[in-house]
C-alpha positions, 0 to 999 in steps of 0.5 A: 154541868149540874148533873156532873157535879159531886161537890154538893155531896157531904164529904166530897170537896172540889179536889175529891170531885176532880179525882172522881172525874179523872176516874171516869165518874163524870155524871150522876149516872156513872157512879159504877165507874168508881168501883171500890175506890170510894169505900162502902160507906162513902159510896152509900152516902153518894148513891143516896145523895145522887138519888135525891139530886135526881128527884130535886132536879126533876122537881125543878128545885134549885134551893136543894142545890144552893144549900148543898153546893159551895157558894162559889159553885152556884154558877153550876145552877144556871143551865138547868134553871135558866128558864126560871131566872130573874135578872134584876137591877135597881136604881135609887135616889142615892147610895142607900142612906136615910131618905133614899128610895128606889126610883126604878127596877128592871127585871128580865127573864131572857124573854120579857123585860119588865120595868117598875117606876116609883110612884107608878107601879113599883109595888107590882115588882114584889108579886112578879119576882116571886114567880122566879126560882133563881135571881141574878144580879151584879153586886146585888148581895150588897146593894140591890137585894138588901134594899129590895127586902127593906122596901117590900118587906119580903124575904127575896130568898131565892138562890142567887148568883151575884156576878160581881163575885163570879166574875172576880173569881175569873179575874174580871173587876172594875164594876159592871161597866168595866166587866162588860168592856173587858168581855166585849159588850158595848153600851153604845148611846149609854156609854156616858151614863152610870149609877151616879148619872142615873140619880141625876136623871131621876132628879131631872125627871122629878124637877122638870117633868122631863119624860126624856130623863125618865126614858133615858133612866129606864133605858140605862136600868134595862141595859144593866139588866139585859147585859147580865144574861150574856155576862153570865153565859160568858162566865159560865162557859169560862168556869166550865172550861176549867173542868174536863167538860168545857165545850160539851156543856158550853152555852150559846150567847143569847140574842139581845131583846129589842129595847123598849127605851132609848137614851135621849142625847139632848138630855144626857148632854145637858146634864153633862154640861150642868154638872160636869166640867168639859172633858171631866166625865167618862162614865164608867 
């Protein structure tokens, strides 16, 4: 999709891009199809910018495109930079108030799952995440990334696709779990675990030295991050379907990786019984 994009060229908005597509200018290599319709000045700008786009794509540099594309069109980066994506998600002791801290982090690149735990290997995240060129989160713009920047004193300034806003632009709202349900993703044994329950799991792990609580928390955190990949693929395909190129640029859904941790049902049920009245908890 990126090679068919022109709305990152100065002076070319989304409507002008659609007119170019309709005129047969359907990729960076088909500028000649515009004939004289562009005008000499605009054509010169487009040729120069498209040549630079070719160079930046060959150099595998998403920053150039993130800085020139409208923010709502950053989804177009995905297919060309999918091999250098970090899907990430954090859990914390609360809602980001004074004294709260990160408990676990999950990072997934479509091949390898990494996890980090407070008091164990959390510091390794700062080194590992720098190896990726594109970040993908759900609500990371408002939550995950500010906390990570403060915790690790790092810029974490890679181009970023926040699925909260991308999915909302397609009509999907209701939080990560609501979007997952609407798009056909099943949480299975983690259906009753959410962000608040993740806080309870961490406190149970710390208070009672319960390894099953930590394992359940990591299973939940990793499920959050692994599910970002199929959600982004679905969103990408839905966005592409709004262009003339839909089926031709559509991506295949990924095969989910083996999960290294699983929910411990007795721990989940005990915490449900301790903290919630019967029938009052439905996850979400």
